[in-house]
Every structure is written in structure tokens, then in C-alpha cells.
A tleap script that builds the chain and sets N, CA, C and O, in Angstrom:
source leaprc.protein.ff14SB
mol = sequence {
  NMET PHE ASN LEU GLU ILE LYS ARG ILE SER
  LEU LYS SER ILE ALA LEU SER ALA TYR PRO
  PHE VAL VAL PHE VAL PHE THR LEU LEU GLN
  ALA PHE LEU GLY LEU GLY ASP LEU LEU ASP
  PRO GLU ALA GLY PHE PHE LYS ALA ILE MET
  GLN ILE LEU LEU TYR ALA ILE ILE ASN THR
  GLY VAL ILE VAL VAL PHE THR MET LEU ALA
  ALA PHE ILE TYR ASN MET VAL ILE ASN PHE
  GLY LEU LYS GLY ILE LYS ILE SER LEU SER
  GLU VAL GLU GLU THR THR GLU GLU ASN SER
  SER LYS GLU GLU ALA PRO VAL GLU GLU ASN
  CLYS
}
set mol.1.N position { -3.598 3.743 25.373 }
set mol.1.CA position { -4.036 2.874 24.291 }
set mol.1.C position { -5.093 3.551 23.841 }
set mol.1.O position { -5.904 4.173 24.527 }
set mol.2.N position { -5.070 3.362 22.120 }
set mol.2.CA position { -6.255 3.774 21.629 }
set mol.2.C position { -6.725 3.274 20.871 }
set mol.2.O position { -5.940 2.922 19.990 }
set mol.3.N position { -8.106 2.916 20.651 }
set mol.3.CA position { -8.730 2.044 20.038 }
set mol.3.C position { -9.286 3.005 18.501 }
set mol.3.O position { -9.707 4.162 18.539 }
set mol.4.N position { -9.171 2.336 17.508 }
set mol.4.CA position { -9.637 2.807 16.173 }
set mol.4.C position { -10.498 1.854 15.517 }
set mol.4.O position { -10.062 0.728 15.281 }
set mol.5.N position { -11.785 2.211 15.165 }
set mol.5.CA position { -12.511 1.390 14.234 }
set mol.5.C position { -12.830 2.153 12.847 }
set mol.5.O position { -13.279 3.295 12.749 }
set mol.6.N position { -12.556 1.421 11.978 }
set mol.6.CA position { -12.875 1.932 10.636 }
set mol.6.C position { -14.192 1.554 10.064 }
set mol.6.O position { -14.357 0.466 9.513 }
set mol.7.N position { -15.135 2.445 10.191 }
set mol.7.CA position { -16.815 2.125 9.841 }
set mol.7.C position { -17.250 2.554 8.644 }
set mol.7.O position { -18.396 2.261 8.303 }
set mol.8.N position { -16.361 3.370 7.741 }
set mol.8.CA position { -16.818 3.512 6.286 }
set mol.8.C position { -15.662 4.187 5.576 }
set mol.8.O position { -15.075 5.193 5.975 }
set mol.9.N position { -15.443 3.587 4.606 }
set mol.9.CA position { -14.375 3.971 3.612 }
set mol.9.C position { -15.091 4.836 2.219 }
set mol.9.O position { -15.952 4.470 1.419 }
set mol.10.N position { -14.379 6.023 2.330 }
set mol.10.CA position { -15.103 6.755 1.232 }
set mol.10.C position { -14.735 6.579 -0.103 }
set mol.10.O position { -13.596 6.983 -0.339 }
set mol.11.N position { -15.429 6.032 -1.193 }
set mol.11.CA position { -15.038 5.637 -2.273 }
set mol.11.C position { -14.266 7.020 -3.373 }
set mol.11.O position { -13.316 6.874 -4.142 }
set mol.12.N position { -14.964 8.160 -3.132 }
set mol.12.CA position { -14.238 9.288 -3.554 }
set mol.12.C position { -12.694 9.582 -3.214 }
set mol.12.O position { -11.867 10.057 -3.992 }
set mol.13.N position { -12.491 9.197 -1.886 }
set mol.13.CA position { -11.143 9.231 -1.557 }
set mol.13.C position { -10.043 8.150 -1.843 }
set mol.13.O position { -8.851 8.289 -1.569 }
set mol.14.N position { -10.624 7.036 -2.444 }
set mol.14.CA position { -9.920 6.239 -3.167 }
set mol.14.C position { -9.400 6.569 -4.531 }
set mol.14.O position { -8.261 6.311 -4.923 }
set mol.15.N position { -10.540 7.290 -5.361 }
set mol.15.CA position { -10.407 7.864 -6.549 }
set mol.15.C position { -9.698 8.865 -6.703 }
set mol.15.O position { -8.945 8.961 -7.673 }
set mol.16.N position { -9.811 9.860 -5.717 }
set mol.16.CA position { -9.309 11.343 -5.905 }
set mol.16.C position { -7.939 11.535 -5.025 }
set mol.16.O position { -7.461 12.643 -4.782 }
set mol.17.N position { -7.350 10.225 -4.560 }
set mol.17.CA position { -6.402 10.324 -3.454 }
set mol.17.C position { -5.068 10.095 -4.480 }
set mol.17.O position { -5.144 10.001 -5.705 }
set mol.18.N position { -3.876 10.031 -3.700 }
set mol.18.CA position { -2.486 9.551 -4.394 }
set mol.18.C position { -2.705 7.990 -4.730 }
set mol.18.O position { -1.816 7.542 -5.454 }
set mol.19.N position { -3.682 7.087 -4.362 }
set mol.19.CA position { -3.448 5.930 -4.578 }
set mol.19.C position { -3.439 5.529 -5.856 }
set mol.19.O position { -2.599 4.709 -6.227 }
set mol.20.N position { -4.395 6.063 -6.734 }
set mol.20.CA position { -4.097 5.673 -8.236 }
set mol.20.C position { -2.859 6.027 -8.828 }
set mol.20.O position { -2.371 5.266 -9.664 }
set mol.21.N position { -2.228 7.178 -8.482 }
set mol.21.CA position { -1.010 7.756 -8.996 }
set mol.21.C position { -0.016 6.622 -8.652 }
set mol.21.O position { 0.626 6.105 -9.566 }
set mol.22.N position { 0.140 6.205 -7.348 }
set mol.22.CA position { 0.950 5.314 -6.705 }
set mol.22.C position { 0.926 3.703 -7.535 }
set mol.22.O position { 1.856 3.047 -8.004 }
set mol.23.N position { -0.343 3.467 -7.481 }
set mol.23.CA position { -0.337 2.128 -8.523 }
set mol.23.C position { 0.099 2.134 -9.805 }
set mol.23.O position { 0.691 1.225 -10.388 }
set mol.24.N position { -0.232 3.242 -10.237 }
set mol.24.CA position { 0.497 3.555 -11.662 }
set mol.24.C position { 1.947 3.479 -11.903 }
set mol.24.O position { 2.614 3.012 -12.826 }
set mol.25.N position { 2.254 4.108 -10.736 }
set mol.25.CA position { 4.194 4.098 -11.024 }
set mol.25.C position { 4.603 2.797 -10.622 }
set mol.25.O position { 5.655 2.364 -11.092 }
set mol.26.N position { 3.856 2.013 -9.723 }
set mol.26.CA position { 4.461 0.734 -9.645 }
set mol.26.C position { 4.026 -0.275 -10.699 }
set mol.26.O position { 4.744 -1.271 -10.790 }
set mol.27.N position { 3.148 -0.206 -11.375 }
set mol.27.CA position { 2.632 -0.955 -12.441 }
set mol.27.C position { 3.444 -0.473 -13.767 }
set mol.27.O position { 3.466 -1.176 -14.777 }
set mol.28.N position { 3.992 0.557 -13.699 }
set mol.28.CA position { 4.998 1.217 -15.060 }
set mol.28.C position { 6.314 0.337 -14.582 }
set mol.28.O position { 6.918 -0.420 -15.342 }
set mol.29.N position { 6.626 0.540 -13.324 }
set mol.29.CA position { 7.816 -0.242 -13.101 }
set mol.29.C position { 7.808 -1.837 -13.130 }
set mol.29.O position { 8.869 -2.438 -13.300 }
set mol.30.N position { 6.760 -2.429 -12.986 }
set mol.30.CA position { 6.513 -3.673 -13.252 }
set mol.30.C position { 6.556 -3.793 -14.935 }
set mol.30.O position { 7.261 -4.666 -15.443 }
set mol.31.N position { 5.900 -3.027 -15.631 }
set mol.31.CA position { 6.097 -3.080 -16.914 }
set mol.31.C position { 7.605 -2.904 -17.595 }
set mol.31.O position { 8.045 -3.615 -18.498 }
set mol.32.N position { 8.228 -1.904 -17.019 }
set mol.32.CA position { 9.790 -1.980 -17.445 }
set mol.32.C position { 10.527 -3.015 -17.128 }
set mol.32.O position { 11.392 -3.396 -17.916 }
set mol.33.N position { 10.302 -3.703 -15.833 }
set mol.33.CA position { 10.963 -4.932 -15.326 }
set mol.33.C position { 10.724 -6.054 -16.383 }
set mol.33.O position { 11.631 -6.798 -16.755 }
set mol.34.N position { 9.488 -6.123 -16.826 }
set mol.34.CA position { 9.087 -7.350 -17.636 }
set mol.34.C position { 9.014 -7.053 -19.165 }
set mol.34.O position { 8.153 -7.576 -19.873 }
set mol.35.N position { 9.940 -6.204 -19.636 }
set mol.35.CA position { 9.859 -6.033 -20.951 }
set mol.35.C position { 9.784 -7.038 -22.000 }
set mol.35.O position { 9.094 -6.842 -23.000 }
set mol.36.N position { 10.480 -8.145 -21.821 }
set mol.36.CA position { 10.641 -9.225 -22.717 }
set mol.36.C position { 9.254 -9.881 -22.632 }
set mol.36.O position { 8.835 -10.447 -23.642 }
set mol.37.N position { 8.483 -9.856 -21.485 }
set mol.37.CA position { 7.132 -10.367 -21.826 }
set mol.37.C position { 5.998 -9.786 -22.239 }
set mol.37.O position { 4.910 -10.338 -22.404 }
set mol.38.N position { 6.371 -8.272 -22.461 }
set mol.38.CA position { 5.485 -7.485 -22.763 }
set mol.38.C position { 5.511 -7.043 -24.259 }
set mol.38.O position { 4.464 -6.839 -24.873 }
set mol.39.N position { 6.591 -6.920 -24.754 }
set mol.39.CA position { 6.921 -6.209 -26.156 }
set mol.39.C position { 7.044 -7.198 -27.235 }
set mol.39.O position { 7.503 -8.323 -27.042 }
set mol.40.N position { 6.614 -6.751 -28.417 }
set mol.40.CA position { 6.699 -7.349 -29.639 }
set mol.40.C position { 8.343 -7.227 -29.929 }
set mol.40.O position { 9.006 -6.297 -29.469 }
set mol.41.N position { 8.853 -8.185 -30.670 }
set mol.41.CA position { 10.517 -7.869 -30.910 }
set mol.41.C position { 10.481 -6.928 -31.920 }
set mol.41.O position { 11.235 -5.955 -31.893 }
set mol.42.N position { 9.656 -7.119 -32.840 }
set mol.42.CA position { 9.738 -6.353 -34.185 }
set mol.42.C position { 9.167 -4.801 -34.307 }
set mol.42.O position { 9.129 -4.138 -35.343 }
set mol.43.N position { 8.726 -4.383 -32.967 }
set mol.43.CA position { 7.946 -3.265 -32.755 }
set mol.43.C position { 8.884 -1.918 -32.502 }
set mol.43.O position { 9.879 -1.954 -31.779 }
set mol.44.N position { 8.472 -0.825 -33.135 }
set mol.44.CA position { 9.518 0.188 -32.967 }
set mol.44.C position { 9.625 0.610 -31.686 }
set mol.44.O position { 9.046 0.048 -30.756 }
set mol.45.N position { 10.473 1.760 -31.542 }
set mol.45.CA position { 10.511 2.344 -30.040 }
set mol.45.C position { 9.296 2.951 -29.449 }
set mol.45.O position { 8.949 2.864 -28.271 }
set mol.46.N position { 8.604 3.664 -30.544 }
set mol.46.CA position { 7.250 4.461 -30.228 }
set mol.46.C position { 6.010 3.242 -29.610 }
set mol.46.O position { 5.215 3.328 -28.674 }
set mol.47.N position { 6.219 2.383 -30.376 }
set mol.47.CA position { 5.145 1.533 -30.205 }
set mol.47.C position { 5.362 0.679 -29.054 }
set mol.47.O position { 4.392 0.180 -28.484 }
set mol.48.N position { 6.608 0.456 -28.642 }
set mol.48.CA position { 6.967 -0.393 -27.357 }
set mol.48.C position { 6.635 0.556 -26.353 }
set mol.48.O position { 5.966 0.008 -25.477 }
set mol.49.N position { 6.882 2.035 -26.083 }
set mol.49.CA position { 6.554 2.739 -25.154 }
set mol.49.C position { 5.212 2.841 -25.155 }
set mol.49.O position { 4.733 3.009 -24.034 }
set mol.50.N position { 4.252 2.780 -26.285 }
set mol.50.CA position { 2.963 3.068 -26.029 }
set mol.50.C position { 2.248 1.616 -25.366 }
set mol.50.O position { 1.282 1.475 -24.616 }
set mol.51.N position { 3.114 0.696 -25.954 }
set mol.51.CA position { 2.370 -0.776 -25.266 }
set mol.51.C position { 2.748 -0.927 -23.678 }
set mol.51.O position { 2.029 -1.650 -22.988 }
set mol.52.N position { 3.748 -0.325 -23.155 }
set mol.52.CA position { 3.934 -0.134 -21.888 }
set mol.52.C position { 3.294 0.933 -20.953 }
set mol.52.O position { 3.089 0.779 -19.749 }
set mol.53.N position { 2.998 2.080 -21.718 }
set mol.53.CA position { 1.848 2.838 -21.169 }
set mol.53.C position { 0.538 2.411 -21.295 }
set mol.53.O position { -0.168 2.665 -20.320 }
set mol.54.N position { 0.074 1.901 -22.110 }
set mol.54.CA position { -1.209 1.207 -22.263 }
set mol.54.C position { -1.351 0.148 -21.046 }
set mol.54.O position { -2.284 0.125 -20.244 }
set mol.55.N position { -0.392 -0.602 -21.067 }
set mol.55.CA position { -0.461 -1.771 -20.198 }
set mol.55.C position { -0.487 -1.044 -18.534 }
set mol.55.O position { -1.258 -1.477 -17.678 }
set mol.56.N position { 0.305 -0.099 -18.314 }
set mol.56.CA position { 0.357 0.574 -17.047 }
set mol.56.C position { -1.381 1.097 -16.710 }
set mol.56.O position { -2.085 0.849 -15.731 }
set mol.57.N position { -1.618 1.741 -17.714 }
set mol.57.CA position { -3.054 2.398 -17.667 }
set mol.57.C position { -4.250 1.331 -17.218 }
set mol.57.O position { -5.023 1.443 -16.266 }
set mol.58.N position { -4.159 0.237 -18.219 }
set mol.58.CA position { -5.151 -0.397 -18.038 }
set mol.58.C position { -4.943 -1.065 -16.641 }
set mol.58.O position { -5.959 -1.256 -15.973 }
set mol.59.N position { -3.738 -1.438 -16.132 }
set mol.59.CA position { -3.751 -2.376 -14.916 }
set mol.59.C position { -3.765 -1.514 -13.751 }
set mol.59.O position { -3.863 -2.034 -12.639 }
set mol.60.N position { -3.672 -0.147 -13.887 }
set mol.60.CA position { -4.002 0.670 -12.980 }
set mol.60.C position { -5.653 1.011 -12.788 }
set mol.60.O position { -6.170 1.081 -11.673 }
set mol.61.N position { -6.306 1.188 -13.902 }
set mol.61.CA position { -7.674 1.091 -13.788 }
set mol.61.C position { -8.324 -0.376 -13.161 }
set mol.61.O position { -9.228 -0.329 -12.326 }
set mol.62.N position { -7.907 -1.349 -13.528 }
set mol.62.CA position { -8.549 -2.392 -13.096 }
set mol.62.C position { -8.180 -2.505 -11.558 }
set mol.62.O position { -9.052 -2.981 -10.831 }
set mol.63.N position { -7.007 -2.125 -11.002 }
set mol.63.CA position { -6.714 -2.444 -9.608 }
set mol.63.C position { -7.543 -1.376 -8.826 }
set mol.63.O position { -8.073 -1.748 -7.780 }
set mol.64.N position { -7.710 -0.034 -9.250 }
set mol.64.CA position { -8.546 0.957 -8.329 }
set mol.64.C position { -9.821 0.521 -8.652 }
set mol.64.O position { -10.506 0.514 -7.629 }
set mol.65.N position { -10.526 0.102 -9.763 }
set mol.65.CA position { -11.729 -0.496 -9.603 }
set mol.65.C position { -12.062 -1.843 -8.863 }
set mol.65.O position { -13.237 -2.127 -8.629 }
set mol.66.N position { -11.239 -2.503 -8.570 }
set mol.66.CA position { -11.268 -3.747 -7.780 }
set mol.66.C position { -11.130 -3.223 -6.334 }
set mol.66.O position { -11.840 -3.825 -5.529 }
set mol.67.N position { -10.447 -2.333 -5.887 }
set mol.67.CA position { -10.191 -1.907 -4.776 }
set mol.67.C position { -11.284 -0.894 -4.401 }
set mol.67.O position { -11.373 -0.671 -3.193 }
set mol.68.N position { -12.166 -0.214 -5.243 }
set mol.68.CA position { -13.415 0.374 -5.114 }
set mol.68.C position { -14.458 -0.544 -4.741 }
set mol.68.O position { -15.203 -0.306 -3.790 }
set mol.69.N position { -14.548 -1.616 -5.467 }
set mol.69.CA position { -15.294 -2.567 -5.377 }
set mol.69.C position { -15.395 -3.334 -3.961 }
set mol.69.O position { -16.439 -3.697 -3.419 }
set mol.70.N position { -14.121 -3.493 -3.500 }
set mol.70.CA position { -13.665 -4.145 -2.165 }
set mol.70.C position { -14.169 -3.106 -1.223 }
set mol.70.O position { -14.912 -3.504 -0.326 }
set mol.71.N position { -13.877 -1.821 -1.286 }
set mol.71.CA position { -14.323 -0.895 -0.341 }
set mol.71.C position { -15.885 -0.839 -0.262 }
set mol.71.O position { -16.373 -0.717 0.862 }
set mol.72.N position { -16.690 -0.915 -1.309 }
set mol.72.CA position { -18.182 -0.841 -1.509 }
set mol.72.C position { -18.814 -1.869 -0.846 }
set mol.72.O position { -19.894 -1.766 -0.264 }
set mol.73.N position { -18.037 -3.007 -0.949 }
set mol.73.CA position { -18.387 -4.322 -0.542 }
set mol.73.C position { -18.501 -4.343 1.405 }
set mol.73.O position { -19.327 -4.794 2.198 }
set mol.74.N position { -17.296 -3.657 1.527 }
set mol.74.CA position { -16.965 -3.497 3.245 }
set mol.74.C position { -17.941 -2.306 3.554 }
set mol.74.O position { -18.536 -2.473 4.619 }
set mol.75.N position { -18.234 -1.225 2.937 }
set mol.75.CA position { -19.278 -0.437 3.413 }
set mol.75.C position { -20.726 -1.536 3.484 }
set mol.75.O position { -21.206 -1.581 4.617 }
set mol.76.N position { -21.214 -2.115 2.779 }
set mol.76.CA position { -22.259 -2.649 2.535 }
set mol.76.C position { -22.410 -3.497 3.882 }
set mol.76.O position { -23.317 -3.444 4.713 }
set mol.77.N position { -21.221 -4.323 3.861 }
set mol.77.CA position { -21.128 -5.277 5.194 }
set mol.77.C position { -21.390 -4.381 6.485 }
set mol.77.O position { -22.206 -4.639 7.370 }
set mol.78.N position { -20.508 -3.238 6.419 }
set mol.78.CA position { -20.741 -2.497 8.040 }
set mol.78.C position { -22.230 -2.019 8.029 }
set mol.78.O position { -22.775 -1.923 9.129 }
set mol.79.N position { -22.878 -1.738 7.018 }
set mol.79.CA position { -24.305 -1.237 6.982 }
set mol.79.C position { -25.214 -2.108 7.540 }
set mol.79.O position { -26.185 -1.817 8.239 }
set mol.80.N position { -24.779 -3.365 7.131 }
set mol.80.CA position { -25.692 -4.444 7.653 }
set mol.80.C position { -25.647 -5.170 9.108 }
set mol.80.O position { -26.076 -6.276 9.437 }
set mol.81.N position { -24.916 -4.075 9.937 }
set mol.81.CA position { -24.500 -4.206 11.245 }
set mol.81.C position { -23.340 -4.974 11.964 }
set mol.81.O position { -23.187 -5.079 13.181 }
set mol.82.N position { -22.494 -5.529 10.892 }
set mol.82.CA position { -21.387 -6.061 11.540 }
set mol.82.C position { -20.454 -5.029 12.216 }
set mol.82.O position { -20.641 -3.817 12.109 }
set mol.83.N position { -19.503 -5.544 12.873 }
set mol.83.CA position { -18.301 -4.699 13.191 }
set mol.83.C position { -17.414 -4.476 12.413 }
set mol.83.O position { -16.971 -5.417 11.754 }
set mol.84.N position { -16.838 -3.052 12.237 }
set mol.84.CA position { -15.845 -2.766 11.545 }
set mol.84.C position { -14.448 -3.159 11.797 }
set mol.84.O position { -14.376 -3.882 12.791 }
set mol.85.N position { -13.261 -2.918 11.207 }
set mol.85.CA position { -11.977 -3.242 11.421 }
set mol.85.C position { -11.388 -2.645 12.966 }
set mol.85.O position { -11.375 -1.431 13.166 }
set mol.86.N position { -11.079 -3.273 13.647 }
set mol.86.CA position { -10.648 -2.694 15.115 }
set mol.86.C position { -9.134 -2.643 14.830 }
set mol.86.O position { -8.462 -3.489 14.238 }
set mol.87.N position { -8.643 -1.203 15.501 }
set mol.87.CA position { -7.080 -1.333 15.367 }
set mol.87.C position { -6.959 -0.863 17.017 }
set mol.87.O position { -7.832 -0.227 17.607 }
set mol.88.N position { -6.016 -1.206 17.453 }
set mol.88.CA position { -5.580 -0.770 18.855 }
set mol.88.C position { -4.100 -0.284 18.810 }
set mol.88.O position { -3.230 -1.115 18.547 }
set mol.89.N position { -3.803 0.863 19.024 }
set mol.89.CA position { -2.748 1.648 19.125 }
set mol.89.C position { -2.186 2.073 20.677 }
set mol.89.O position { -2.913 2.375 21.623 }
set mol.90.N position { -0.980 2.029 20.685 }
set mol.90.CA position { -0.402 2.281 22.107 }
set mol.90.C position { 0.792 2.939 21.792 }
set mol.90.O position { 1.379 2.685 20.740 }
set mol.91.N position { 1.226 3.788 22.627 }
set mol.91.CA position { 2.259 4.861 22.578 }
set mol.91.C position { 3.594 4.060 23.269 }
set mol.91.O position { 3.623 3.375 24.291 }
set mol.92.N position { 4.555 4.366 22.436 }
set mol.92.CA position { 6.089 3.467 22.572 }
set mol.92.C position { 6.893 4.770 22.814 }
set mol.92.O position { 6.809 5.849 22.226 }
set mol.93.N position { 7.826 4.320 24.002 }
set mol.93.CA position { 8.593 5.470 24.379 }
set mol.93.C position { 9.813 4.929 23.457 }
set mol.93.O position { 10.103 3.759 23.205 }
set mol.94.N position { 10.527 6.288 22.973 }
set mol.94.CA position { 11.421 6.071 21.815 }
set mol.94.C position { 13.065 6.273 22.753 }
set mol.94.O position { 13.417 7.240 23.427 }
set mol.95.N position { 13.818 4.983 22.473 }
set mol.95.CA position { 15.063 5.104 23.133 }
set mol.95.C position { 16.217 5.956 21.934 }
set mol.95.O position { 16.248 5.877 20.706 }
set mol.96.N position { 17.033 6.710 22.839 }
set mol.96.CA position { 17.989 7.485 22.177 }
set mol.96.C position { 19.393 6.664 22.441 }
set mol.96.O position { 19.415 5.833 23.349 }
set mol.97.N position { 20.407 6.872 21.748 }
set mol.97.CA position { 21.719 6.407 21.780 }
set mol.97.C position { 22.255 7.107 23.229 }
set mol.97.O position { 23.256 6.590 23.726 }
set mol.98.N position { 21.694 8.152 23.867 }
set mol.98.CA position { 22.287 8.788 24.994 }
set mol.98.C position { 21.896 7.716 26.147 }
set mol.98.O position { 22.669 7.282 27.001 }
set mol.99.N position { 20.348 7.340 25.963 }
set mol.99.CA position { 19.811 6.397 27.068 }
set mol.99.C position { 20.312 5.025 26.871 }
set mol.99.O position { 20.299 4.306 27.870 }
set mol.100.N position { 20.709 4.576 25.870 }
set mol.100.CA position { 21.357 3.182 25.633 }
set mol.100.C position { 22.738 3.126 26.052 }
set mol.100.O position { 23.243 2.078 26.453 }
set mol.101.N position { 23.386 4.256 25.970 }
set mol.101.CA position { 24.698 4.166 26.548 }
set mol.101.C position { 24.912 4.278 27.786 }
set mol.101.O position { 25.879 3.718 28.303 }
set mol.102.N position { 24.058 5.014 28.476 }
set mol.102.CA position { 23.973 5.065 29.975 }
set mol.102.C position { 23.513 3.694 30.776 }
set mol.102.O position { 23.666 3.613 31.995 }
set mol.103.N position { 23.004 2.748 30.086 }
set mol.103.CA position { 22.691 1.663 30.597 }
set mol.103.C position { 24.037 0.776 30.833 }
set mol.103.O position { 25.006 1.098 30.145 }
set mol.104.N position { 24.163 -0.128 31.588 }
set mol.104.CA position { 25.310 -0.900 31.707 }
set mol.104.C position { 24.932 -2.136 32.271 }
set mol.104.O position { 24.069 -2.295 33.134 }
set mol.105.N position { 25.773 -3.184 31.623 }
set mol.105.CA position { 25.578 -4.506 32.100 }
set mol.105.C position { 25.744 -4.867 33.563 }
set mol.105.O position { 26.654 -4.244 34.111 }
set mol.106.N position { 25.159 -5.627 34.238 }
set mol.106.CA position { 25.174 -6.088 35.475 }
set mol.106.C position { 26.519 -6.616 35.512 }
set mol.106.O position { 26.942 -7.349 34.617 }
set mol.107.N position { 27.318 -6.215 36.677 }
set mol.107.CA position { 28.547 -7.074 36.988 }
set mol.107.C position { 28.542 -8.267 37.735 }
set mol.107.O position { 28.030 -8.284 38.854 }
set mol.108.N position { 29.052 -9.252 37.241 }
set mol.108.CA position { 28.889 -10.517 38.208 }
set mol.108.C position { 30.166 -10.779 39.112 }
set mol.108.O position { 31.323 -10.597 38.735 }
set mol.109.N position { 29.853 -11.147 40.125 }
set mol.109.CA position { 31.178 -11.427 41.347 }
set mol.109.C position { 31.482 -12.844 40.920 }
set mol.109.O position { 30.593 -13.618 40.564 }
set mol.110.N position { 32.825 -13.177 40.965 }
set mol.110.CA position { 33.270 -14.616 40.988 }
set mol.110.C position { 33.511 -15.052 42.533 }
set mol.110.O position { 34.270 -14.438 43.282 }
set mol.111.N position { 32.869 -16.036 42.853 }
set mol.111.CA position { 33.141 -16.661 44.134 }
set mol.111.C position { 33.759 -17.921 44.254 }
set mol.111.O position { 33.966 -18.403 45.367 }
savepdb mol mol.pdb
quit
């Protein structure tokens, strides 16, 4: 069993990792799925695409800033002496089809 404790979250790693890109992709997907709520019916195609992109960029910025704010608050709480998030990991044996096919159900005897 392995014990893992998160003591500090680097704000730079949040901003410069793939996290903002993934948030942008999911926000863009959300914008495309909710086209009826977002777009003006009289707008042209180019204006509609720009509205979707701006919506995705602004929401991505808001989500990343709030994530960094939450990480900053977490780091401040940890600096005041409170414990970090603890995770316990244990190794699990993998079962394969060969092992499971060798196992047979017990035979019951009728008396």
C-alpha cells in the first residue's frame, strides 16, 4: 500500500499544462451543442462562429482562473499547517481470461 499526500499545487503547472486546452475543447463542444441558446438567428455564419469561439475562450479563461484561485487557497491552507489531501493506493492483481477459465465452480453432490 502506498500513501500519497498532496502538499502543494503549482499554479504554473495548471496554467501551462494541457488542462486549459481540455477545458477549451469541452467548452467548445458545449457551445456547439447549445447553438440555439447562444446564437442570434439573424446573424451570419461568420458572426455565429465568432460568437461560439468567444464564448468558449471566455468560459475557458473563467474556469482556469477559478481553478488557479482554488489551488492558491489550497496552498494557503496547507501553509497554515493543515494536512493535505491524502490518497491511499494499493496494488491489485490483474485477472486474465486464462486464469478465469481455469477456475471451475464447485460440484455439489446430491444425497
